[in-house]
Backbone as a ProteinNet text record, in pm:
[ID]
protein_1_A
[PRIMARY]
MMNALEFEDVSFSYGEGDFRINNLNFTVGQGELVAILGHNGSGKSTLARLANRILQPDGGTIRVFGETVGEDNLYDVRRKVGVVFQNPDNQNVASIVEDDVAFGAENIGLPREEIGSRIGFALKATGMEAYRHATVARLSGGQKQRIAIAGVLALKPQIMILDEATAMLDPRGRKEIVDVVLRLNREEKMTVLMITHYPEEALLADRAIVMNRGEIVMRGAPAEIFARHEELLTYNLDLPRIGKICKALQAGGMSVSDTLDIQTLADEIAKELACGS
[TERTIARY]
10713.9	10597	10621.8	10528.8	10540.5	10519.3	10594.6	10575.6	10454.3	10363.4	10247.5	10283.7	10370.7	10407.2	10555.6	10624.6	10767	10797.2	10870.4	10926.6	11077.9	11136.6	11281.5	11338.3	11410.2	11475.1	11376.6	11255.8	11150.9	11172.5	11171	11185.5	11067.4	11033.5	10923.8	10938.2	10901.1	10902.8	10781.1	10722.4	10608.4	10653.9	10783.8	10836.2	10972.6	11045.7	11180.6	11177.9	11255.5	11264.4	11154.1	11054.8	10944.3	10972.1	10869.6	10882.3	10931.1	11020.6	11074.5	11068.9	11053.1	11077.8	11204	11299	11428.9	11458.3	11475.3	11522.7	11451.6	11320	11238.3	11242.8	11276.3	11285.3	11208.1	11109.2	11040.7	10956.3	10917.4	10831.1	10718.3	10606.8	10493	10459.5	10467.3	10439.4	10291.3	10259.6	10120.1	10053.5	9938.6	9864.9	9911.6	10013.3	10062.9	9975.7	9979.4	9921.1	10036.3	10065.5	10179.3	10128.1	10173.1	10135.8	10245.3	10204.1	10296.2	10268.6	10366.7	10352.8	10435.7	10393.2	10470.2	10386	10452.5	10380.7	10331.5	10251.6	10202.3	10319.2	10314.5	10421.1	10538.5	10524.1	10636	10644.3	10535.3	10537.2	10445.6	10366.1	10279.5	10176.2	10104.6	9999.7	10059.5	10175.9	10244.3	10275.7	10319.9	10348.4	10222.9	10108.2	9983.4	9949	9965.8	9930.9	10029.4	10151.9	10249.2	10218	10164.8	10143.3	10044.8	9942.2	9852.1	9856.6	9967	10001.1	9901.8	9841.8	9774.4	9881.7	9999.6	10117.5	10219.2	10288.9	10390.7	10528.3	10603.1	10735.1	10833	10926.7	11031.7	11138.6	11152.7	11253.7	11228.6	11295.3	11279.6	11173.2	11148.6	11057.4	10955.4	10830.2	10723.4	10669	10659.9	10606.7	10485.2	10385	10265.8	10257.9	10273.7	10279.7	10381.8	10498.2	10609.8	10607.5	10498.1	10484.6	10519.7	10616.3	10657.6	10545.1	10514	10403.8	10449.2	10372.9	10402.5	10273.8	10286	10167.2	10084.1	10148.3	10077.2	9991	10016.9	9936.5	9873	9863	9811.9	9670.4	9585.5	9445.8	9438.1	9518.7	9519.4	9569.7	9672.2	9728.8	9625.9	9551.1	9451.5	9335.3	9315.3	9214.9	9269.1	9400	9461.4	9489.1	9508.7	9544.6	9434.5	9354.8	9247.5	9290.6	9249.4	9286.4	9160.9	9157.6	9050.7	9111.9	9056.7	9115	9051.3	9096	9062	8917	8863.8	8731.3	8627	8537.5	8438.9	8344.9	8319.5	8228.7	8285.7	8417.1	8480.9	8483	8441.5	8447	8308.2	8207	8071.1	8014.8	7970.6	7932.1	7784.4	7711.7	7569.8	7489.1	7360	7277.2	7231.9	7224.1	7181.4	7301.9	7309.3	7426.1	7462.1	7368.3	7402.6	7452.5	7400.8	7447.6	7589.7	7618.6	7751.9	7854.5	7820.2	7910.7	7931.7	7828.4	7835.1	7913	7938.4	7991.4	8119.5	8218.3	8345.4	8330.2	8252.2	8231.8	8161.4	8067.4	7999.5	8096.6	8186.3	8282	8380.9	8405.8	8498.3	8422.6	8290.4	8212.9	8176.7	8164.5	8127	7979.9	7944.3	7804.2	7717.4	7590.8	7499.2	7492.9	7491.2	7482.6	7606.3	7722.9	7847.9	7850.4	7800.4	7795.5	7708.1	7592.9	7504.4	7570.7	7644.5	7716.1	7823.7	7893	8000.7	7947.3	7831.3	7769.5	7739.6	7681.6	7649.7	7772.9	7879.9	8005.3	8063.5	8067	8129.8	8051.7	7919.7	7838.9	7848.7	7854.1	7869.2	8005.3	8109.5	8245.1	8261.7	8187.3	8198.4	8087.1	8001.8	7895.5	7787.2	7763.6	7666.4	7549.3	7523.7	7416.1	7280	7256.2	7126.2	7102.2	7207.4	7198.1	7197.8	7174.6	7185.3	7100.5	6981.4	6890.2	6882.4	6977.9	6977.4	7031.2	7000.8	7052.6	7189.8	7290.7	7428.2	7440.7	7373.4	7386.8	7341	7258.6	7205.8	7290.1	7397.4	7483.8	7581.9	7632.1	7736	7868.2	7968	8098.8	8161.6	8151.8	8208	8136.4	8004.2	7927.9	7960.8	7976.1	8013.9	8150.6	8243	8375.6	8369.3	8283.1	8266.4	8208.2	8119.9	8066.2	8176.4	8264.9	8378.3	8467.3	8489.5	8567.7	8494	8361.7	8282.9	8293.3	8294	8306.8	8438.3	8544.9	8675.2	8673.2	8611.1	8605.3	8528.2	8429.9	8351.4	8438.3	8551.7	8647.2	8736.2	8722.4	8801.2	8952.2	9004.3	9149.1	9223.5	9349.1	9432.5	9508.6	9520	9586.8	9493.6	9477.3	9400.2	9490.5	9489.8	9566.1	9468	9482.1	9397.9	9481.8	9452	9530.4	9464	9503.2	9445	9292.3	9246.3	9102.9	9021.3	9086.8	9013.1	9034	9109.7	9151.7	9037.1	8929	8818.9	8703.7	8726.3	8620.1	8637.1	8525.8	8532.4	8582.5	8612.3	8667.8	8583.4	8450.8	8364.5	8378.1	8380.5	8396.2	8530.5	8637.2	8770.1	8771.4	8707.5	8703.9	8627.8	8519	8442.5	8530.7	8606.6	8691	8805	8870	8981.3	8933.8	8816.3	8763.2	8739.2	8685.5	8663.5	8796.1	8894.7	9025.5	9091.2	9087.1	9146.1	9075.8	8944.1	8869.5	8906.3	8917.1	8954.7	9094.4	9184	9321.2	9328.8	9257.5	9269.3	9182.5	9060.2	8968.1	8976.3	8993.6	9001.7	9146.5	9241.9	9385.6	9425.3	9357.2	9387	9512.5	9598.4	9716	9671.9	9717.4	9671.9	9791	9787.7	9883.9	9803.2	9823.6	9743.8	9827.1	9797.3	9866.7	9791.7	9860.5	9792	9886.2	9828.1	9909	9867.1	9781.9	9740.8	9829.5	9913.5	10001.7	9924.8	9803.6	9722.8	9687.6	9664.5	9634.4	9759	9872.9	9997.6	10030.7	9989.3	10014.9	9952.6	9846.8	9774.2	9840	9940.1	10002.5	10108.2	10141	10251.3	10385.1	10395.1	10516.2	10479	10572.4	10549.7	10668.1	10637.1	10738.5	10715.4	10821.4	10811.3	10877.7	10804.6	10857.7	10882.4	10983.5	11013.6	11080.7	11022.5	11077.7	11105.5	11010	11020.8	11110.1	11156.8	11245.5	11194	11227.2	11197.4	11308.9	11271.8	11372.5	11370.9	11260.5	11251.5	11163.7	11194	11109.2	11129.4	11022.7	11030.9	10896.1	10893.8	10770.4	10726.5	10594.3	10547.9	10611.2	10623.2	10682.6	10826.9	10900.1	11039.2	11044.7	10952.3	10947.8	10918.6	10816.3	10776	10871.7	10958.3	11061.5	11166	11172.3	11269.1	11198.6	11145.7	11059.1	11129.5	11252.6	11324.4	11346.8	11374.6	11393.4	11261.9	11152.3	11020.8	10987.9	11022.9	10993	11061	11177.5	11247.6	11172.3	11080.7	10999.7	10856.5	10838.2	10707	10602.7	10645.8	10555.1	10565.6	10462.9	10461.3	10418.3	10419.5	10380	10228.3	10183.2	10040.1	9998.7	9869	9819.4	9873.2	9880.2	9928.2	10075.3	10153.6	10293.5	10305.7	10218.4	10218.1	10179.5	10084.4	10043.2	10160.8	10235.5	10353.4	10453.3	10479.3	10574.6	10525.7	10394.4	10338.3	10347.8	10320.9	10330.4	10474.7	10568.9	10710	10753.7	10706.6	10739.7	10683.4	10572.2	10510.1	10569.6	10671	10740.4	10696.6	10608.5	10562.5	10654.6	10693	10787.2	10713.2	10684.6	10623.1	10714.9	10704.7	10789.7	10729.7	10806.9	10757.6	10683.3	10570.8	10493.2	10389.1	10352.1	10243.4	10124.8	10131.2	10024.9	9941.4	9811.4	9723.1	9720.9	9711.3	9703.8	9832.2	9946.3	10074.1	10081.3	10039.1	10041.1	9946.2	9826.6	9730.2	9787	9854.7	9914.3	10024	10106.1	10214.7	10163.1	10056.8	9996.2	9938.4	9868.9	9811	9919.1	10029.8	10141.6	10200.4	10217	10270.7	10179.3	10050.7	9954.9	9950.2	9963.1	9962.8	10084.9	10199.5	10324.1	10320.1	10246.1	10241.6	10135.7	10048.5	9937.8	9980.8
12477.8	12396.8	12325.9	12340.7	12277.6	12127.3	12052.1	11907.9	11873.2	11793.3	11747.7	11629.8	11542.6	11420.4	11392.2	11360.3	11328.2	11203.2	11112.1	10996.9	11015	11015.8	11030.2	10912.1	10825	10706.9	10623.4	10604.2	10531.3	10380.5	10310.4	10165	10103.6	9980.2	9909.6	9760.7	9681.3	9535.8	9477.4	9373.8	9304.7	9201.6	9176	9078	9030.7	8969.6	8925.1	8823.9	8854.8	8764.8	8781.9	8865.1	8887.8	9009.9	9052.2	9164.9	9290.7	9364.1	9487.2	9599.5	9721.3	9842.6	9904.5	9934	9981.4	10121.5	10215.8	10350.5	10409.5	10417.7	10468.4	10620.6	10677.5	10822.2	10866.2	10951.8	11012.3	11129	11214.9	11328.1	11335.7	11391.2	11418.8	11566.2	11641.4	11784.3	11813.3	11927.9	11967.7	11977.7	11910.3	11912.8	11812.1	11734.1	11633.4	11509	11439.5	11306.5	11211.3	11126.5	11034.9	10891.2	10810.7	10669.5	10585.2	10486.8	10390.4	10254.6	10200.7	10072.6	9965.8	9841.7	9730.5	9604.8	9489.6	9362.7	9337.6	9235.1	9200.3	9172.2	9231.8	9212.2	9306.6	9407.1	9500.1	9608.1	9627.2	9727.8	9845.5	9841.9	9955.4	9983.2	9879.6	9898.3	9932.7	9879.9	9915.9	10063.9	10115.2	10258.6	10340.4	10298.7	10371.2	10374.5	10262.4	10253.7	10328.9	10342.2	10423.3	10572.6	10610.6	10752.3	10818.1	10744.5	10806.4	10734.1	10662.5	10600.2	10494.5	10424	10299.6	10203.1	10211.5	10138.2	10236.6	10194.9	10277.1	10240	10335.4	10301.2	10262.6	10176.6	10138.3	10246.3	10322.7	10427.5	10526.1	10642.1	10743.8	10845.2	10938.1	11049.3	11060	11079.2	11105.4	11244.9	11327.6	11463.2	11482.6	11550.2	11588	11740.1	11799	11944.4	12005.3	11942	11992.6	11958.1	11900.3	11867.8	11721.5	11698.2	11561.6	11488.1	11369.1	11289.9	11217.7	11233	11165.7	11135.8	11079.9	11043.9	11165.8	11280.6	11399.2	11464	11434.1	11495.1	11391	11268.7	11157.6	11184.8	11237.1	11265.3	11366.2	11470.3	11575.2	11521.3	11436.6	11378.5	11292.9	11213.9	11126.1	11203.9	11326.5	11411.9	11470.6	11485	11542	11437.1	11312.6	11205.4	11099.7	11097.4	10999	10881.5	10761	10640.6	10566.9	10531	10447.7	10313	10205.9	10073	9998.3	9875.3	9798.1	9754.2	9701.7	9641.5	9738.8	9791.7	9888.5	9829.2	9698.8	9637.5	9641.7	9653.6	9662.6	9804.7	9901.5	10042.2	10101.8	10044.4	10095.2	10046.2	10139.9	10104.4	10127.4	10193.4	10220.3	10172	10153	10096.4	10200.4	10326.9	10434.4	10522	10565.3	10637.2	10757.9	10847.4	10969.3	10938.7	10834.1	10794.9	10741.6	10668.8	10613.7	10725.3	10821.9	10934.2	11018.1	11027.5	11111.5	11047.2	10917.2	10842	10903.6	10927.9	10981.9	11120.7	11205.7	11342.8	11345.2	11253.3	11244.3	11201.6	11110.1	11058.4	11163.2	11265.4	11369.5	11486.5	11468.4	11564.1	11693.3	11691.3	11813.2	11847.3	11977	12017.9	11960	11938.4	11876.7	11955.7	12089.1	12171.2	12152.1	12143.2	12122.6	11985.1	11884.5	11749	11746.2	11812.3	11817.4	11881.8	11988.6	12057.9	11968.3	11894.1	11808.1	11687.6	11636.7	11527.4	11575	11693.6	11749.3	11768.8	11823.5	11844.1	11711.9	11611.5	11484	11409	11410.9	11342.1	11410.9	11543.6	11617.1	11589.1	11587.7	11564.8	11427.5	11330	11192.7	11157.5	11254.1	11229.7	11136.8	11136.7	11044.9	11117.5	11242.1	11320.5	11251	11187.6	11124.9	11002	10954	10831.5	10860.1	10983.7	11023.2	10934.9	10897.5	10818.7	10672.4	10631.9	10494	10396.2	10268.7	10162	10119.8	10126.1	10097.4	9957.6	9860.1	9721.4	9700.6	9791.3	9776.4	9848.5	9911.5	9983.2	9888	9928.9	9851.9	9868.1	9786.3	9795.8	9933	9988.8	10121.5	10228.6	10216.9	10313.7	10303.5	10180.6	10163.3	10225.9	10210	10268.1	10420.1	10474.9	10620	10670.1	10591	10626.8	10619.9	10519.9	10511.4	10634.8	10679.6	10801.4	10922.2	10926.9	11038.2	11044.2	10926.5	10922.7	10981.7	10957	11016.5	11165.8	11204.6	11346.4	11429.4	11368.1	11440.6	11487.8	11424.6	11468.2	11581.6	11612.2	11716.3	11698.2	11582.2	11561.9	11644.9	11673.5	11744.4	11647.2	11523.8	11419.3	11299.1	11242.2	11119.5	11009.7	10896.4	10779.6	10672.4	10624.4	10516.6	10390.2	10297.5	10174.7	10064.2	10053	9953.5	9969.3	10094.4	10121.3	10075.4	10042.6	9995.7	9846.8	9780	9642.8	9543.2	9564.2	9468.3	9507.8	9610.1	9662	9618.5	9618.3	9590.4	9716.5	9708.8	9825.5	9951.5	9937.1	10054.7	10114.8	10029.6	10078.2	10145.3	10088	10149.1	10288	10301	10432.6	10533.5	10491.7	10581.9	10638.6	10550.2	10592.4	10680.5	10641.5	10720.8	10859.8	10869.7	11000.6	11089.2	11029.9	11105.5	11155.7	11068.4	11103.9	11215.7	11204.6	11308.6	11442.2	11439.4	11563.2	11626.7	11545.3	11597	11658.2	11593	11642.3	11773.7	11780.6	11896.7	12014.1	11984.7	12092.8	12132.4	12035.3	12065.1	12080.5	12055.1	12064.7	11970.3	11857.3	11760	11680.5	11661.9	11578	11431.9	11355.4	11216.9	11123.2	11016.6	10907.4	10785.9	10743.2	10636.6	10508.4	10415.6	10287.4	10191.8	10138.6	10060.4	9958	9853.9	9764.6	9774.4	9874	9897.7	10005.7	9970.2	10071.3	10182.3	10153	10257.4	10368.3	10332	10433.5	10515.7	10451.2	10522.2	10625.8	10600.1	10695.3	10831.8	10835.8	10959.6	11045.5	10992.5	11061.2	11161.4	11254.3	11347.8	11275.9	11187.1	11108.1	10965.9	10874.8	10735.6	10686.4	10600.3	10536.3	10386.1	10310.4	10164.2	10106.1	10016.6	9952.5	9804.2	9751.7	9609.6	9568.5	9468.4	9415.1	9524.1	9616.5	9718.5	9835.6	9844.8	9953.6	10021.7	10149.6	10220.8	10189.7	10133.2	10090.9	10175.8	10248.2	10337.7	10455.9	10571	10688.3	10784.9	10859.9	10955.4	10975	11048.1	11065.8	10929	10904.4	10773.8	10732	10825	10790.9	10744	10805	10764.6	10625	10597.5	10465.8	10357.5	10378.9	10274.5	10260.9	10360	10347.9	10243	10213.2	10113.3	9977.7	9931.4	9813.7	9689.6	9666.5	9546.3	9545.2	9661	9670.3	9646.5	9699.9	9677.9	9529.8	9454.3	9311.4	9238.2	9286.7	9220.8	9238.6	9337.4	9360.1	9309.4	9222.7	9162.9	9267.1	9373.6	9476.6	9483	9535.5	9537.7	9674.8	9689.3	9813.8	9833.2	9958.7	9982.1	9920.6	9908	9842.5	9907.1	10040.2	10106.7	10072.3	10055.2	10016.1	9876.3	9785.9	9649.4	9648.1	9735.2	9744.1	9789.3	9888	9935.6	9821.9	9744.8	9633.6	9528.8	9501.5	9402.6	9449.6	9578.4	9633.2	9630.5	9662.6	9659.1	9517.2	9420.5	9280.3	9234.1	9294.8	9261.2	9336.1	9418.2	9488	9630.5	9684.6	9822.2	9917.5	10023.5	10119.4	10226	10192.8	10289.3	10307.9	10423.4	10452.1	10390.8	10391.2	10343.1	10455.7	10492.5	10603.4	10553	10638.5	10609.2	10702	10773.9	10866.8	10805.4	10792.4	10725.7	10797.3	10931	11006	10991.6	10994.2	10977.6	10841.5	10737.9	10603.5	10595.3	10652.5	10651	10720.9	10834.6	10908.5	10827.3	10757.7	10678.7	10558.1	10495.8	10383.4	10430.7	10545.8	10598.8	10631.1	10685.5	10716.8	10591.3	10487.4	10360.8	10298.3	10301.1	10242.5	10320.2	10452.9	10535.9	10507.9	10487.8	10458.9	10322.6	10231.3	10094.9	10072.6	10172.6	10154.6	10183.5
10552.8	10588.6	10721.8	10812.5	10943.6	10932.7	11011.5	11014.7	11101.2	11045.2	11121.4	11210.1	11158.1	11230.8	11210.3	11318.4	11311.8	11393.8	11334.9	11405.8	11407.1	11525.8	11538.7	11616.5	11545.3	11605.8	11687.7	11635.2	11707	11692.3	11805.3	11807.5	11881.7	11841.7	11906.3	11882	11984.1	11970.5	12038.9	11975.4	12036.4	12139.5	12146.7	12241.2	12195.7	12285.8	12254.8	12139.8	12037.2	11923	11821.8	11852.8	11760.1	11672.8	11599.4	11507.7	11579.1	11510.9	11566.8	11464.3	11514.5	11436.7	11495.1	11408	11454	11401.7	11493.6	11461	11339.4	11348.7	11239.1	11237.3	11120.6	11105	10980.4	10998.4	10884.4	10934.7	10840.9	10872.6	10770.4	10813.6	10725.3	10742	10633.6	10640.1	10654.5	10712.5	10728.5	10591.9	10577	10451.2	10348.4	10380.1	10286.2	10284.8	10171.6	10159.2	10131.8	10228.2	10218.9	10221.3	10125.2	10119.2	10183.4	10263	10323.3	10259.1	10189.8	10120.6	10190.2	10176.1	10231.6	10233.7	10228.4	10234.2	10376.5	10393.3	10526.8	10621	10740.1	10836.9	10821.1	10735.1	10713.2	10820.2	10896.4	11002.7	10978.9	10871.6	10838	10947.9	10989.7	11090.8	11226.7	11256.8	11381.4	11382.8	11268.7	11256.5	11286.8	11233.3	11256.7	11404.3	11471.9	11613.7	11702.3	11657	11730.2	11715.2	11598.5	11568.7	11664.2	11708.4	11806.6	11941.1	11961.1	12088.6	12133.9	12038.2	12074.9	12124.1	12061.9	12106.9	12162.9	12265.7	12330.9	12274.1	12216.4	12162.4	12272.5	12237.1	12332.5	12343.3	12236.5	12237.3	12125.1	12131.7	12029.7	12065.5	11973	11996.3	11883.8	11920.6	11824.2	11853.6	11750.1	11766.6	11677.6	11730.6	11655.1	11655.9	11538	11523.9	11620.8	11626.4	11704.6	11851.6	11898.5	12041.1	12065.2	12151.8	12183.4	12254.4	12204.7	12260.1	12386.1	12492.8	12619.1	12693.9	12811.6	12890.1	12929.1	12944.2	12990.1	12882.3	12755.6	12648.7	12557	12603.6	12523.4	12473.9	12560.2	12525.2	12410.8	12421.2	12319.1	12186.6	12191	12068.8	11997.2	12070.5	12008	11947.9	11993	11929.3	11800.1	11791.9	11671.8	11564.6	11606.5	11513.3	11513.3	11407.2	11394.8	11308.4	11345.5	11271.4	11226.2	11097.7	11042	11006.5	11063	11045	10928.4	10909.1	10790.1	10783.6	10894.7	10893.1	10948.8	10863.7	10914	11018.2	11011.4	11108.8	11250.6	11262.1	11393.8	11447.8	11365.7	11406.9	11428.5	11364.8	11381.7	11515.1	11599.1	11736.4	11766.3	11676.3	11698.8	11579.6	11600.2	11493.8	11391.9	11432.4	11343.7	11308.6	11184.1	11133.7	11218.3	11246.1	11318.9	11460.4	11522	11655.4	11648.6	11541.5	11525.1	11505.5	11422	11395.5	11521.4	11604.6	11724.8	11838.4	11830.6	11944.7	12002.1	11917.1	11965.7	12022.8	11953.9	12001.3	12136.8	12156.6	12286.5	12396.3	12361.8	12460.7	12509.6	12429.3	12475.8	12538.4	12556.5	12634.1	12564.9	12432.3	12361.8	12389.3	12387.2	12404.7	12292.2	12322.4	12226.3	12094.3	12104	11983.4	11895.3	11959.9	11885.7	11820.9	11892.2	11836.6	11711.1	11718	11602.1	11482.6	11508.3	11400.8	11339.3	11425.5	11375.9	11298.3	11340.1	11265.2	11123.2	11112.5	10981	10896.1	10956.3	10884.1	10834.9	10923.3	10890.1	10782.4	10791.2	10691.1	10555.5	10555.4	10429.7	10367.2	10448.6	10398.2	10335.9	10386.6	10335.4	10236.7	10203.3	10107.7	10158.8	10290.3	10350.8	10416.7	10375.8	10436.9	10424.7	10312.1	10287.5	10374.2	10440.5	10520.6	10670.3	10709	10849.8	10941.8	10898.9	10983.7	10940	10854.2	10803.6	10907.9	10888	10974.3	10923	11009.8	10968.8	10908.7	10967.4	10923	10779.1	10727.4	10592.5	10486.8	10528.7	10434.5	10367.2	10252.3	10184.2	10258.5	10222.1	10286.9	10269.7	10147.7	10124.2	10203.6	10215.7	10293.9	10442.5	10492.7	10633.7	10661.1	10566.5	10587.7	10582.5	10499.2	10496.6	10628.9	10689.7	10821.2	10926.8	10915.7	11008.6	10996	10872.6	10850.8	10908.6	10889.1	10943.3	11095.2	11159.9	11305.7	11352.6	11275.7	11307.7	11279.1	11167.4	11130.8	11233	11297.8	11397.6	11514.2	11532.4	11634.6	11583.9	11454.1	11386.6	11408.8	11370.2	11383.1	11279.1	11307.1	11210.6	11120.7	11166.2	11088.4	11082.6	10963.5	10951.5	10896.6	10966	10921.2	10879.1	10756.6	10706.7	10700.8	10790.6	10801.7	10720.3	10593.6	10501.4	10496.8	10496.3	10508.5	10388.4	10276.3	10158.8	10131.5	10217.5	10188.4	10176.4	10251.3	10252	10160.1	10078.2	9993	9847.8	9774.7	9631.4	9560.2	9428.1	9357.8	9372	9367.2	9381.2	9520.7	9623.7	9760.2	9780.7	9721.2	9733	9671.5	9554.3	9488.4	9574.2	9636.8	9724.1	9834	9897.9	10010.5	9962.8	9854.5	9802	9762.2	9699.3	9660.3	9782.3	9890.4	10014.2	10070.9	10073.7	10130.4	10050	9917.5	9833.2	9854.2	9868.2	9889.8	10023.9	10128.3	10260.2	10257.1	10185.6	10176.9	10099	9987.9	9900.3	9943	9989.6	10023.7	10170.1	10259.1	10402.7	10450.7	10358.8	10390.6	10503.8	10512.2	10616.6	10581.4	10678	10660.6	10661.6	10562.4	10548.6	10534.8	10614.5	10602.2	10557	10432	10373.1	10363.9	10454.1	10456.8	10364.7	10265.2	10163.2	10100.9	10041	9958.6	9812.7	9781.2	9643.5	9581.3	9484.4	9423.7	9354.9	9303.9	9239.7	9337.6	9464.4	9564.8	9596.9	9601	9631.2	9524.1	9399.4	9290.8	9317.6	9398.4	9424	9532	9598.7	9711.5	9666.2	9756	9730.6	9741.5	9839.5	9859.5	9898	9879.9	9919	10000.9	10097.6	10181.2	10173	10151.5	10146	10269.6	10339	10458.3	10433.3	10500	10493.1	10623.9	10689	10814.5	10918.1	10930.1	11033.3	11000.4	10875.8	10836.7	10710.8	10696.3	10572.4	10473.4	10357.9	10259.8	10133.6	10109.4	9994.5	10033.2	9976.5	9997.8	9882.8	9850.2	9740.2	9675.1	9564.5	9488.3	9435.2	9425.7	9377.2	9244.5	9151	9021.2	9036.8	9129.9	9154.4	9214.7	9306.8	9370.4	9267.6	9184.4	9089.6	8972.3	8953.2	8850.2	8890.7	9018.9	9069.4	9084.2	8971.5	8971.5	9024.7	8981.1	9023.4	9174.4	9229.9	9374.6	9447.5	9393.3	9453.2	9463.2	9358.6	9356.6	9471.4	9514.2	9625.4	9757.1	9761.7	9881.7	9862.6	9763.6	9733.3	9696.9	9629.2	9580.2	9428.2	9365.3	9219.2	9169.1	9037	8973.4	8977.1	8964.9	8942.7	8809.2	8788.7	8667.3	8539.8	8536.1	8415.1	8388.1	8494.6	8477.3	8419.9	8464.9	8412.3	8264.5	8227.6	8086.7	8000.6	8049.4	7975.7	7953.8	8058.5	8048.1	7947.8	7949.5	7857.7	7712.9	7690.2	7555.2	7505.3	7593.4	7556.7	7520.9	7600.3	7573.8	7439.9	7398.4	7270.4	7153.3	7180.2	7072.3	7048.1	7130.3	7111.8	7187	7121.5	7178.4	7259.3	7384.7	7475.6	7595.3	7659	7774.9	7901	8008.3	8138.3	8208.8	8152.1	8208.4	8307.3	8400.6	8493.7	8469.4	8356.4	8319.3	8207.3	8230.6	8134.1	8000.3	8001.5	7876.6	7795.8	7865.2	7795	7727.3	7798	7739.8	7620.6	7633	7522.4	7399.5	7420.1	7308.3	7241	7320.8	7264.5	7187	7238.3	7166.7	7033.4	7037.7	6913.8	6811.4	6858.1	6768.8	6707	6790.2	6741.7	6636.2	6662	6568.7	6437.3	6448.2	6327.4	6241	6307.9	6233.7	6167.3	6228.2	6176.7	6072.5	6053.8	5956.6	5814.9
[MASK]
+++++++++++++++++++++++++++++++++++++++++++++++++++++++++++++++++++++++++++++++++++++++++++++++++++++++++++++++++++++++++++++++++++++++++++++++++++++++++++++++++++++++++++++++++++++++++++++++++++++++++++++++++++++++++++++++++++++++++++++++++++++++++++++++++++++++++++++++++++++

């Protein structure tokens, strides 16, 4: 499997004595969905901005599909790596949905016919076809974020980075965005880097990376990461809701395993209740 994104000994600092990223090393395979976890100030958003060179690293090498990122190919890299940020109101630039989605494609000089085709593709992919002529300001938070994703999709990036893209949304809005991301990853084979502080979202990823103070401190399958609960607590992170339920049931005397699978937990609870009846 080809690597979509590579960080090799990447370092960055906002200033002397301030936050630093030191010798960051990781890879994301083509078509992978990787979750980046960490508390506020751990370096997650800095990583996102380094990935498409919104920020310039102080040292090290960043590669996108094997090509080293530099000043000479910056434009091409930003077309391949799309970023969706936390606040949709800061990303919506036009009053009508189709104009907003078209903005990036127009800026890179695509022909009008191609722009129209990409608007249709992006709105269909995000489930917003019915809102093509709607007023952006009248949409819900989840709908605005889906439009922000559509605007990035219209550029047809090969990698999408979501930088806390669900943080300002209610549970329904978060589910809308997560469903769109999973569909893009599975059906369009898009490489996704999902930066989040919601452990439930990280459970959906192929792999998870935990950051703390500018360094990667844990990496592996989500189940492996959450099995190290005591270590997670030292980084101000916690278990997904199902993991907390397991711990609560165990504390109450019920013999259930530390599972992260809902059906497995339901079966174990039913077995326990049957034995106790």
